[in-house]
C-alpha positions as CSV (number, residue, x, y, z in Angstrom):
1,A,0.0,0.0,0.0
2,V,2.9,2.4,0.8
3,T,4.5,1.6,-2.5
4,F,1.2,2.3,-4.4
5,A,0.9,5.6,-2.5
6,C,4.4,6.6,-3.4
7,R,3.5,6.2,-7.1
8,S,-0.1,7.2,-7.4
9,I,-0.6,9.7,-4.6
10,Y,2.7,11.4,-4.0
11,H,4.2,10.8,-7.5
12,F,7.8,10.4,-6.2
13,Q,10.2,10.5,-9.1
14,F,11.8,7.1,-8.4
15,F,8.5,5.3,-8.5
16,G,8.1,4.9,-12.2
17,T,6.1,1.9,-13.6
18,I,9.0,-0.6,-13.8
19,P,10.6,0.2,-10.4
20,T,7.3,0.2,-8.7
21,F,6.3,-3.1,-10.3
22,L,9.6,-4.7,-9.4
23,L,9.3,-3.4,-5.8
24,M,5.8,-4.9,-5.5
25,V,7.0,-8.2,-6.9
26,L,9.8,-8.2,-4.3
27,I,7.3,-7.5,-1.5
28,T,5.1,-10.4,-2.7
29,T,8.1,-12.7,-3.0
30,T,9.3,-11.7,0.5
31,A,5.8,-12.4,1.8
32,F,5.9,-16.0,0.4
33,L,9.3,-16.6,1.8
34,L,8.3,-15.3,5.3
35,A,5.1,-17.4,5.2
36,A,7.0,-20.5,4.4
37,R,9.8,-19.8,6.9
38,L,7.5,-18.8,9.8
39,N,4.6,-21.1,9.0
40,A,2.4,-17.9,8.7
41,L,-0.6,-18.7,6.6
42,V,-2.0,-15.1,6.9
43,V,1.2,-13.7,5.4
44,A,0.9,-16.0,2.4
45,I,-2.7,-14.9,1.8
46,L,-1.8,-11.2,2.1
47,G,1.1,-11.7,-0.3
48,M,-1.2,-13.4,-2.7
49,L,-3.7,-10.5,-2.6
50,G,-0.9,-8.0,-3.1
51,G,0.4,-10.0,-6.0
52,F,-2.9,-10.1,-7.8
53,L,-3.5,-6.4,-7.1
54,T,-0.1,-5.3,-8.4
55,P,-1.0,-5.4,-12.2
56,I,-4.4,-3.8,-11.4
57,L,-2.9,-1.0,-9.4
58,L,-0.1,-0.3,-11.9
59,S,-2.2,-0.7,-15.0
60,T,-1.4,1.8,-17.8
61,G,-4.5,1.0,-19.8
62,Q,-2.3,-0.5,-22.5
63,D,-2.7,-4.1,-23.7
64,N,0.2,-6.3,-22.8
65,P,-1.1,-9.9,-22.4
66,L,2.2,-11.6,-22.4
67,G,3.7,-9.4,-19.7
68,L,0.5,-9.6,-17.6
69,F,-0.1,-13.3,-17.7
70,G,3.6,-14.1,-17.6
71,Y,3.7,-12.3,-14.2
72,I,0.4,-14.1,-13.1
73,A,2.0,-17.5,-14.1
74,I,5.1,-16.7,-12.0
75,L,2.8,-15.7,-9.1
76,D,0.8,-18.9,-9.4
77,A,3.9,-21.0,-9.5
78,G,5.1,-19.4,-6.3
79,L,1.8,-20.0,-4.6
80,I,1.9,-23.6,-5.8
81,V,5.4,-24.1,-4.3
82,V,4.3,-22.6,-1.0
83,A,1.1,-24.6,-0.9
84,L,3.0,-27.9,-1.5
85,H,5.8,-26.9,1.0
86,R,3.4,-26.0,3.8
87,R,0.5,-28.3,2.8
88,W,-1.8,-25.2,2.4
89,F,-3.4,-26.8,-0.6
90,F,-6.3,-24.4,-0.8
91,L,-3.9,-21.7,-1.8
92,A,-3.7,-23.3,-5.2
93,A,-7.5,-23.0,-5.6
94,L,-7.3,-19.3,-4.5
95,A,-4.6,-18.7,-7.0
96,A,-6.6,-20.3,-9.8
97,A,-9.6,-18.2,-8.9
98,G,-7.5,-15.0,-9.0
99,T,-6.1,-16.1,-12.4
100,V,-9.6,-16.6,-13.8
101,L,-10.7,-13.2,-12.6
102,M,-7.6,-11.7,-14.3
103,Q,-8.4,-13.6,-17.5
104,I,-12.0,-12.4,-17.5
105,G,-11.1,-8.8,-16.7
106,W,-8.5,-8.8,-19.5
107,A,-11.0,-10.3,-22.0
108,V,-13.7,-7.8,-21.1
109,K,-11.4,-4.8,-21.6
110,F,-9.2,-5.8,-24.6
111,F,-10.6,-8.8,-26.6
112,V,-13.1,-6.8,-28.7
113,A,-11.3,-3.5,-28.5
114,E,-8.0,-5.0,-29.8
115,K,-9.9,-7.3,-32.3
116,Y,-8.4,-10.5,-31.1
117,F,-11.1,-12.3,-33.1
118,E,-9.3,-11.3,-36.4
119,G,-6.3,-13.0,-37.9
120,N,-3.9,-14.9,-35.6
121,K,-4.2,-12.7,-32.6
122,I,-6.6,-15.3,-31.2
123,L,-3.6,-17.6,-30.7
124,I,-2.4,-15.2,-27.9
125,A,-5.7,-15.8,-26.0
126,M,-5.6,-19.5,-26.6
127,A,-1.9,-19.7,-25.5
128,V,-2.8,-17.9,-22.2
129,L,-5.7,-20.3,-21.5
130,L,-3.7,-23.4,-22.4
131,G,-0.7,-22.1,-20.5
132,F,-2.5,-22.0,-17.2
133,N,-4.2,-25.3,-17.9
134,A,-0.8,-26.8,-18.5
135,L,0.6,-25.2,-15.3
136,Y,-2.1,-26.6,-13.1
137,L,-1.9,-30.0,-14.8
138,A,1.8,-30.0,-14.0
139,A,1.1,-29.0,-10.4
140,T,-1.4,-31.8,-10.0
141,G,1.2,-34.3,-11.4
142,W,3.9,-32.9,-9.1
143,A,1.5,-33.2,-6.1
144,R,0.8,-36.8,-7.0
145,F,4.6,-37.5,-7.4
146,R,5.1,-36.1,-3.9
147,Q,2.2,-38.2,-2.7
148,Q,0.3,-35.0,-1.9
149,A,-2.5,-35.4,-4.5
150,N,-5.7,-33.8,-3.3
151,A,-8.9,-32.3,-4.5
152,W,-7.7,-28.7,-4.3
153,F,-5.2,-29.2,-7.1
154,S,-7.4,-31.4,-9.2
155,G,-10.4,-29.1,-8.7
156,S,-8.3,-26.0,-9.6
157,A,-7.1,-27.6,-12.8
158,L,-10.7,-28.7,-13.7
159,G,-12.0,-25.2,-13.0
160,L,-9.4,-23.7,-15.4
161,A,-10.4,-26.3,-18.1
162,A,-14.0,-25.3,-17.6
163,V,-13.1,-21.6,-18.0
164,A,-11.2,-22.4,-21.2
165,L,-14.3,-24.2,-22.6
166,G,-16.5,-21.2,-21.5
167,F,-14.2,-18.8,-23.4
168,T,-14.5,-21.0,-26.4
169,A,-18.3,-20.6,-26.3
170,S,-17.7,-16.9,-26.3
171,F,-15.2,-17.1,-29.2
172,L,-17.6,-19.0,-31.4
173,T,-20.0,-16.1,-31.3
174,F,-17.6,-14.2,-33.5
175,A,-18.1,-15.0,-37.2
176,P,-14.4,-15.0,-38.2
177,L,-13.6,-17.5,-35.4
178,A,-16.7,-19.7,-36.1
179,Q,-15.4,-20.1,-39.7
180,R,-12.2,-21.7,-38.3
181,P,-13.4,-24.9,-36.8
182,W,-10.1,-26.7,-37.2
183,L,-8.4,-24.1,-34.9
184,M,-11.3,-23.7,-32.5
185,F,-12.0,-27.3,-31.9
186,G,-8.4,-28.3,-32.0
187,F,-8.0,-26.0,-29.0
188,V,-11.1,-27.7,-27.4
189,F,-9.5,-31.1,-28.1
190,I,-6.3,-30.1,-26.2
191,V,-8.4,-28.9,-23.3
192,D,-10.4,-32.2,-23.4
193,L,-7.1,-34.2,-23.3
194,I,-6.0,-32.1,-20.3
195,V,-9.2,-33.2,-18.5
196,T,-8.6,-36.8,-19.5
197,T,-5.0,-36.6,-18.2
198,L,-6.3,-35.2,-14.9
199,V,-8.6,-38.1,-14.5
200,L,-5.6,-40.4,-15.1
201,L,-3.7,-38.6,-12.3
202,D,-6.6,-38.5,-9.9
203,G,-9.2,-41.3,-10.0
204,S,-11.5,-39.4,-7.5
205,I,-12.6,-37.0,-10.3
206,V,-13.6,-39.7,-12.7
207,P,-17.1,-38.1,-13.5
208,A,-15.3,-35.1,-14.8
209,Q,-14.3,-36.8,-18.1
210,P,-17.9,-37.6,-19.3
211,V,-19.1,-34.2,-18.0
212,A,-16.4,-32.6,-20.1
213,G,-17.6,-34.6,-23.0
214,L,-21.1,-33.3,-22.6
215,A,-19.7,-29.8,-22.5
216,V,-17.7,-30.4,-25.7
217,F,-20.7,-31.8,-27.5
218,A,-22.7,-28.8,-26.3
219,L,-20.1,-26.5,-27.9
220,L,-20.3,-28.6,-31.1
221,A,-24.1,-28.4,-31.1
222,F,-24.0,-24.6,-30.6
223,W,-21.5,-24.1,-33.4
224,T,-23.3,-26.6,-35.7
225,S,-26.7,-24.9,-35.3
226,Q,-25.3,-21.4,-35.7
227,S,-22.4,-21.5,-38.2
228,L,-22.2,-24.8,-40.1
229,N,-22.2,-24.8,-43.9
230,N,-21.2,-27.2,-46.6
231,E,-17.6,-25.9,-46.7
232,L,-17.2,-26.7,-42.9
233,L,-19.1,-30.0,-43.0
234,N,-15.9,-32.2,-43.2
235,A,-14.4,-30.5,-40.2
236,A,-17.7,-31.0,-38.3
237,L,-17.9,-34.7,-39.1
238,T,-14.2,-35.2,-38.1
239,F,-14.7,-33.6,-34.7
240,Y,-18.0,-35.3,-34.1
241,F,-16.3,-38.7,-34.6
242,V,-13.0,-37.9,-32.8
243,F,-14.8,-36.7,-29.6
244,A,-17.2,-39.6,-29.8
245,I,-14.2,-42.0,-29.9
246,V,-12.4,-40.3,-27.1
247,H,-15.3,-40.2,-24.7
248,S,-16.6,-43.7,-25.6
249,A,-13.3,-45.5,-25.5
250,F,-11.6,-43.9,-22.5
251,P,-14.2,-45.1,-19.9
252,V,-14.0,-48.6,-21.3
253,W,-10.2,-48.5,-21.2
254,M,-10.2,-47.2,-17.6
255,R,-12.6,-50.0,-16.5
256,R,-10.6,-52.8,-18.2
257,R,-7.1,-51.6,-17.6
258,R,-7.2,-49.8,-14.2
259,G,-10.4,-51.2,-12.7
260,V,-11.8,-47.7,-12.3
261,T,-15.6,-47.6,-12.2
262,F,-16.9,-45.1,-14.6
263,P,-20.6,-43.9,-14.7
264,L,-22.3,-46.4,-17.1
265,W,-23.6,-43.6,-19.3
266,G,-20.0,-42.2,-19.6
267,S,-19.3,-44.4,-22.6
268,R,-22.7,-45.1,-24.1
269,V,-24.1,-41.7,-24.6
270,F,-21.6,-40.2,-27.0
271,P,-22.1,-42.2,-30.2
272,P,-25.9,-41.2,-30.1
273,L,-24.9,-37.6,-29.4
274,A,-22.7,-37.6,-32.5
275,L,-25.6,-38.8,-34.6
276,V,-27.9,-36.2,-33.0
277,L,-25.4,-33.6,-34.2
278,V,-25.5,-35.1,-37.7
279,L,-29.3,-34.6,-37.8
280,I,-28.8,-30.8,-37.6
281,P,-27.0,-30.4,-40.9
282,I,-29.2,-32.9,-42.6
283,F,-32.2,-30.8,-41.7
284,Q,-30.4,-27.5,-41.9
285,L,-28.5,-27.6,-45.2
286,A,-30.2,-27.6,-48.5
287,E,-27.8,-30.3,-49.9
288,V,-25.8,-32.7,-47.7
289,S,-22.6,-34.3,-48.8
290,F,-22.6,-38.0,-49.3
291,L,-19.7,-38.2,-46.8
292,V,-22.3,-37.9,-44.1
293,W,-23.3,-41.5,-44.6
294,P,-20.0,-43.2,-44.2
295,F,-19.6,-41.1,-41.1
296,V,-23.0,-42.3,-39.8
297,L,-21.8,-45.9,-40.5
298,L,-18.6,-45.3,-38.5
299,V,-20.5,-43.9,-35.5
300,D,-22.8,-46.9,-35.7
301,V,-19.8,-49.3,-35.6
302,L,-18.5,-47.3,-32.6
303,A,-21.8,-47.7,-30.8
304,I,-21.7,-51.5,-31.5
305,G,-18.2,-51.7,-30.2
306,V,-19.3,-49.9,-27.0
307,A,-22.3,-52.2,-26.7
308,V,-20.1,-55.3,-26.9
309,L,-17.5,-54.0,-24.5
310,T,-20.0,-52.8,-21.9
311,A,-22.5,-55.7,-22.4
312,S,-25.3,-53.4,-23.2
313,L,-27.5,-53.2,-26.3
314,L,-29.0,-49.8,-25.5
315,P,-26.4,-47.9,-27.6
316,V,-27.2,-50.0,-30.6
317,L,-30.9,-49.5,-30.3
318,T,-30.4,-45.7,-29.9
319,V,-28.1,-45.2,-32.9
320,M,-30.4,-47.4,-35.0
321,L,-33.3,-45.1,-34.3
322,L,-31.2,-42.0,-34.9
323,T,-29.8,-43.5,-38.2
324,L,-33.3,-44.2,-39.4
325,A,-34.3,-40.7,-38.4
326,A,-31.4,-39.3,-40.4
327,T,-32.4,-41.4,-43.4
328,G,-36.0,-40.2,-43.0
329,A,-34.8,-36.6,-43.0
330,L,-33.1,-37.3,-46.3
331,I,-36.3,-38.8,-47.7
332,F,-38.1,-35.5,-46.8
333,K,-35.4,-33.6,-48.7
334,I,-36.1,-35.5,-51.9
335,P,-37.7,-33.3,-54.6
336,A,-41.4,-34.0,-54.8
337,T,-41.1,-34.3,-58.6
338,L,-38.5,-37.2,-58.4
339,T,-39.9,-40.4,-59.9
340,G,-36.7,-42.5,-60.1
341,L,-34.7,-44.4,-57.5
342,P,-33.6,-41.9,-54.8
343,I,-30.3,-42.5,-53.1
344,S,-32.1,-42.5,-49.7
345,F,-33.8,-45.8,-50.6
346,F,-30.4,-47.4,-51.2
347,L,-29.1,-46.0,-47.9
348,L,-32.2,-47.2,-46.1
349,G,-31.6,-50.7,-47.4
350,V,-27.9,-50.7,-46.6
351,F,-28.6,-49.6,-43.0
352,A,-31.4,-52.0,-42.5
353,V,-29.2,-54.9,-43.6
354,F,-26.4,-53.6,-41.5
355,F,-28.4,-53.3,-38.3
356,V,-30.1,-56.7,-38.7
357,A,-26.8,-58.4,-39.3
358,V,-25.0,-56.5,-36.5
359,S,-27.8,-56.9,-34.1
360,A,-27.9,-60.6,-34.6
361,W,-24.1,-60.8,-34.2
362,T,-24.2,-58.7,-31.1
363,V,-27.0,-60.8,-29.5
364,R,-25.0,-63.9,-30.4
365,R,-21.9,-62.4,-28.6
366,L,-23.8,-61.1,-25.5
367,K,-26.7,-63.4,-25.2
368,P,-25.9,-66.6,-27.0
369,G,-28.7,-68.5,-25.2
370,L,-31.3,-66.5,-27.0
371,I,-30.5,-68.1,-30.4
372,G,-33.4,-70.4,-31.2
373,K,-35.3,-69.3,-28.1
374,T,-38.8,-68.1,-28.4
375,V,-39.4,-64.6,-27.1
376,R,-43.0,-63.8,-26.4
377,L,-44.7,-60.4,-26.0
378,D,-45.8,-60.8,-22.4
379,D,-45.1,-59.1,-19.1
380,D,-41.4,-60.0,-19.3
381,A,-40.9,-58.5,-22.8
382,L,-39.0,-55.5,-21.4
383,Q,-36.4,-57.7,-19.7
384,P,-32.9,-57.1,-21.1
385,E,-32.8,-60.6,-22.6
386,N,-36.0,-60.2,-24.4
387,L,-35.1,-56.7,-25.6
388,A,-31.8,-58.2,-27.0
389,A,-33.7,-60.7,-29.0
390,L,-36.2,-58.0,-30.3
391,L,-33.4,-55.7,-31.5
392,P,-32.9,-57.5,-34.9
393,A,-36.7,-57.4,-35.4
394,F,-36.8,-53.7,-34.8
395,S,-34.0,-53.2,-37.3
396,A,-36.1,-54.8,-40.0
397,A,-39.5,-53.5,-39.1
398,L,-38.9,-49.8,-38.4
399,P,-37.8,-48.9,-41.9
400,F,-41.3,-49.7,-43.2
401,L,-42.4,-46.4,-41.6
402,L,-40.0,-44.5,-43.7
403,L,-41.0,-46.3,-46.8
404,I,-44.7,-45.4,-46.2
405,M,-43.7,-41.8,-45.7
406,A,-41.7,-41.9,-49.0
407,T,-44.6,-43.5,-50.8
408,L,-47.0,-40.8,-49.6
409,R,-44.6,-38.0,-50.5
410,L,-43.1,-39.1,-53.9
411,P,-45.1,-39.6,-57.1
412,L,-43.7,-43.1,-57.7
413,A,-45.8,-44.4,-60.6
414,N,-43.5,-47.5,-60.6
415,P,-43.6,-49.1,-57.1
416,S,-40.6,-51.3,-57.7
417,P,-38.0,-49.2,-55.7
418,V,-40.3,-49.1,-52.7
419,F,-41.6,-52.7,-53.0
420,G,-38.1,-54.1,-53.8
421,L,-36.8,-52.6,-50.6
422,A,-39.8,-53.8,-48.7
423,L,-39.2,-57.3,-50.0
424,L,-35.6,-57.1,-48.7
425,L,-36.9,-56.1,-45.3
426,V,-39.5,-58.9,-45.3
427,V,-36.7,-61.4,-46.1
428,L,-34.7,-60.0,-43.2
429,L,-37.6,-60.1,-40.9
430,L,-38.3,-63.7,-41.8
431,G,-34.7,-64.5,-41.4
432,V,-34.8,-63.1,-37.8
433,T,-37.9,-65.3,-37.3
434,K,-35.9,-68.3,-38.3
435,L,-32.9,-67.4,-36.2
436,F,-34.7,-66.5,-33.0
437,S,-37.9,-68.5,-33.4
438,Q,-40.0,-65.3,-32.9
439,D,-43.1,-66.8,-34.4
440,W,-45.1,-63.5,-34.2
441,L,-42.7,-61.6,-36.5
442,P,-44.3,-62.8,-39.8
443,A,-47.5,-61.2,-38.6
444,V,-45.7,-58.0,-38.0
445,G,-44.2,-58.2,-41.5
446,L,-47.5,-58.8,-43.1
447,V,-49.1,-55.8,-41.4
448,C,-46.1,-53.6,-42.5
449,V,-46.3,-54.8,-46.1
450,M,-50.1,-54.3,-46.3
451,A,-49.8,-50.8,-44.9
452,L,-47.1,-50.0,-47.5
453,E,-49.0,-51.6,-50.4
454,S,-52.2,-49.8,-49.4
455,A,-50.4,-46.5,-49.1
456,W,-49.1,-46.8,-52.6
457,H,-52.2,-48.4,-54.2
458,F,-54.7,-45.8,-52.9
459,N,-52.4,-42.8,-53.8
460,R,-50.3,-43.8,-56.8
461,F,-52.0,-46.7,-58.7
462,D,-52.6,-46.0,-62.4
463,P,-54.9,-48.4,-64.2
464,A,-52.9,-47.8,-67.3
465,N,-49.9,-49.6,-65.8
466,P,-51.2,-52.5,-63.8
467,T,-48.7,-55.3,-64.6
468,T,-45.8,-54.2,-62.2
469,P,-48.0,-53.8,-59.0
470,L,-49.9,-57.0,-59.8
471,A,-46.6,-58.9,-60.0
472,W,-45.5,-57.4,-56.6
473,Y,-48.8,-58.4,-55.0
474,V,-48.3,-62.0,-56.1
475,I,-44.7,-62.0,-54.9
476,F,-45.6,-60.8,-51.4
477,L,-48.5,-63.3,-51.2
478,A,-46.1,-66.1,-52.2
479,V,-43.4,-65.1,-49.7
480,F,-45.7,-65.2,-46.7
481,A,-47.7,-68.2,-47.8
482,L,-44.6,-70.4,-48.4
483,F,-42.5,-69.4,-45.4
484,P,-43.8,-71.9,-42.7
485,F,-43.8,-74.7,-45.2
486,L,-40.1,-74.1,-45.9
487,F,-39.3,-74.5,-42.2
488,L,-42.0,-76.9,-41.3
489,R,-39.8,-78.8,-38.8
490,Q,-39.0,-75.7,-36.8
491,F,-42.5,-74.1,-36.9
492,G,-44.6,-77.3,-37.0
493,N,-45.8,-76.8,-33.4
494,K,-46.4,-73.0,-33.8
495,V,-49.6,-71.3,-34.8
496,V,-48.9,-67.7,-35.7
497,P,-46.6,-68.3,-38.8
498,W,-49.3,-70.6,-40.2
499,A,-52.1,-68.1,-39.4
500,T,-50.0,-65.4,-41.1
501,A,-49.6,-67.6,-44.2
502,A,-53.3,-68.1,-44.3
503,L,-54.2,-64.5,-43.7
504,A,-51.8,-63.2,-46.4
505,G,-54.5,-64.0,-48.9
506,P,-57.4,-61.7,-48.0
507,P,-55.6,-58.3,-48.0
508,Q,-53.8,-59.2,-51.3
509,F,-57.1,-60.3,-52.7
510,F,-58.6,-56.9,-51.8
511,L,-55.9,-55.0,-53.7
512,M,-55.8,-57.4,-56.6
513,H,-59.6,-57.2,-57.0
514,R,-59.5,-53.4,-57.1
515,L,-56.6,-53.6,-59.6
516,I,-58.2,-56.1,-62.0
517,A,-61.6,-54.4,-61.8
518,A,-60.0,-51.1,-62.8
519,A,-57.5,-52.4,-65.4
520,Y,-59.0,-55.7,-66.7
521,P,-62.8,-55.5,-66.3
522,N,-64.5,-58.8,-67.2
523,P,-67.7,-60.8,-66.6
524,V,-66.0,-63.6,-64.7
525,M,-64.6,-61.8,-61.7
526,G,-65.7,-64.8,-59.5
527,L,-62.7,-66.7,-60.8
528,L,-60.5,-64.4,-58.7
529,P,-61.7,-65.6,-55.3
530,A,-61.8,-69.1,-56.6
531,A,-58.2,-68.8,-57.6
532,F,-57.3,-67.5,-54.1
533,A,-59.2,-70.4,-52.5
534,L,-56.9,-72.9,-54.2
535,P,-53.6,-72.1,-52.3
536,S,-55.5,-72.2,-49.0
537,L,-57.0,-75.6,-49.8
538,L,-53.6,-76.9,-51.0
539,S,-52.1,-75.7,-47.7
540,L,-54.9,-77.5,-45.8
541,V,-54.0,-80.7,-47.6
542,V,-50.3,-80.3,-46.8
543,V,-51.0,-79.7,-43.1
544,L,-53.2,-82.7,-43.0
545,K,-50.5,-85.0,-44.5
546,R,-47.3,-83.5,-43.0
547,V,-48.2,-82.4,-39.5
548,P,-48.7,-85.3,-37.1
549,A,-52.1,-85.7,-35.5
550,A,-50.6,-85.6,-32.1
551,N,-49.3,-82.0,-32.7
552,T,-51.4,-79.7,-30.4
553,A,-51.1,-76.8,-33.0
554,R,-52.5,-78.9,-35.8
555,L,-56.1,-78.1,-35.3
556,A,-55.4,-74.3,-35.2
557,Q,-53.4,-74.6,-38.4
558,L,-56.2,-76.4,-40.1
559,A,-58.8,-73.9,-38.8
560,W,-56.9,-71.0,-40.2
561,F,-56.4,-72.4,-43.7
562,G,-59.8,-73.9,-43.8
563,G,-61.4,-70.7,-42.7
564,V,-59.6,-68.6,-45.3
565,A,-60.5,-71.1,-48.0
566,L,-64.1,-70.9,-47.0
567,F,-63.9,-67.1,-47.0
568,F,-62.8,-67.0,-50.6
569,I,-65.3,-69.7,-51.7
570,T,-68.0,-67.6,-50.0
571,L,-66.9,-64.5,-51.9
572,I,-67.4,-66.3,-55.3
573,F,-71.1,-65.9,-55.2
574,P,-71.7,-62.2,-54.4
575,I,-68.9,-61.3,-56.8
576,Q,-70.0,-63.5,-59.7
577,F,-73.8,-63.8,-59.2
578,D,-76.7,-61.6,-58.2
579,R,-80.1,-61.8,-56.6
580,Q,-81.4,-65.4,-55.9
581,W,-78.2,-67.1,-57.2
582,I,-76.3,-65.7,-54.3
583,T,-78.7,-67.4,-51.9
584,I,-78.6,-70.7,-53.8
585,G,-74.8,-70.6,-54.0
586,W,-74.5,-70.0,-50.2
587,A,-76.9,-72.8,-49.5
588,L,-74.9,-75.2,-51.6
589,E,-71.7,-74.0,-49.8
590,G,-73.4,-74.7,-46.5
591,A,-74.2,-78.3,-47.6
592,A,-70.6,-78.7,-48.7
593,L,-69.4,-77.4,-45.4
594,L,-71.4,-80.0,-43.5
595,W,-69.7,-82.7,-45.6
596,L,-66.3,-81.1,-45.0
597,F,-66.9,-81.2,-41.3
598,Q,-67.1,-84.9,-41.5
599,R,-63.7,-85.2,-43.2
600,V,-61.6,-82.5,-41.5
601,P,-61.5,-82.1,-37.8
């Protein structure tokens, strides 16, 4: 205080800026030495206050960041030495707090005024922030080496890292800096690595690593929503993936190599977050680079790796839903006038095959006992084991929703792109049925196919071009009708696959009847239900001959095929005849039914 008065109140000639500064530094240094020598904590605190007040009291109003923060770094180093020597560890936290206040004060006064956001002057601000992060990281390592590691040092270092990330959020509000993502997020990456290193040094602050990851992804989300364009997309995808890898792999490594228990969400949440960020440019940009999709596939693979290493299928389910959402967003960006094969259909098929295959592989790795086991939709359906077995089914069934949306949006006169992909999904779904013995899946597939066919038929069908849709209706009918017969040994004691095979006929008949009536009107439309009755009757005969009488499911199988056959036979009369002939026809059918009752149980 006397030294300050000599300069600012009395203006003595000797007390220029440099002599006064050196004298204050000498007083501060002496205070630290006396505090350490005499074990006088209050002297150390007074010396620290004087040390931080020195640049404020002697400020000339000119910007000199290297001189200012060089002095603060020396001051912090002295306080750290005293704190370790006398075990006054909280002094490190006080020094870090003072440093942060100096950084904020300097930024408020000079950052905008001196245009640090232009050119390479930003490197000075970044060097200051990183320098103090490195200083306190070194102090934490030194304290650990001296076996004096404690929360004051680790907390101080984490606080400075948090301040650096906070400054980055402020930097990104300046357009020149927001257009330099390699520089800005390279800086963020270094800060993130400092936090990771701190966790390695001090296992008691383990939650800091995933929390830092959430902060980093928040910065990425802010920048993506405000500043992303096609020119910056490659940088964005790179940092999404890099940060997802770091924050997904590090917790797993710590658990496996060092036995450190991380929060379970610490590794599972980041691949889905990366995909959430991808959705922003897909919705935001008019055109999205094709590079987005290999990136999506890489993040999916990362999530699958995390799922296998952490024995949890939740990351796979989450990224599957987000991937389908991304593909759906691309479908909505297709021009409404497009009539050919959009690239999004190809991507949807690729991701559907990928997730079905990967889900089945993951289940085989994590829950091998589920292979060949029936999973029923009962009160235990939400158990982890059941969800694991349902995951491949979800992978094949959910894309149907996107196909229906695409059908309603696009004027696809030729349904082959949509129906071809639907056929692939049906084959995948039936493959999952075969693998996991989930006998209800064919019914789900039939409902999905009928919803898709109806969406196209009632909105896009043109009677002038009936051949292609008619062929597809026949193909879908054949796939569902033949499936249980191809795997009779496996599904011989089931009911639902056979019921699905029987019920595949009525909805296809409904569409085919509308198609033929519009495109091929004729006086013998009764032949159509008669033709549909034949497969059901043939199936009835096969079940009678191939399924043993002792099989408890045999009666239900016969009932389904017999009932559907009778349904089509009954339809012949109102479709082909009128007035009294309908009544006579139904009477004859009733007599035939009484005869059939004696032959078939």
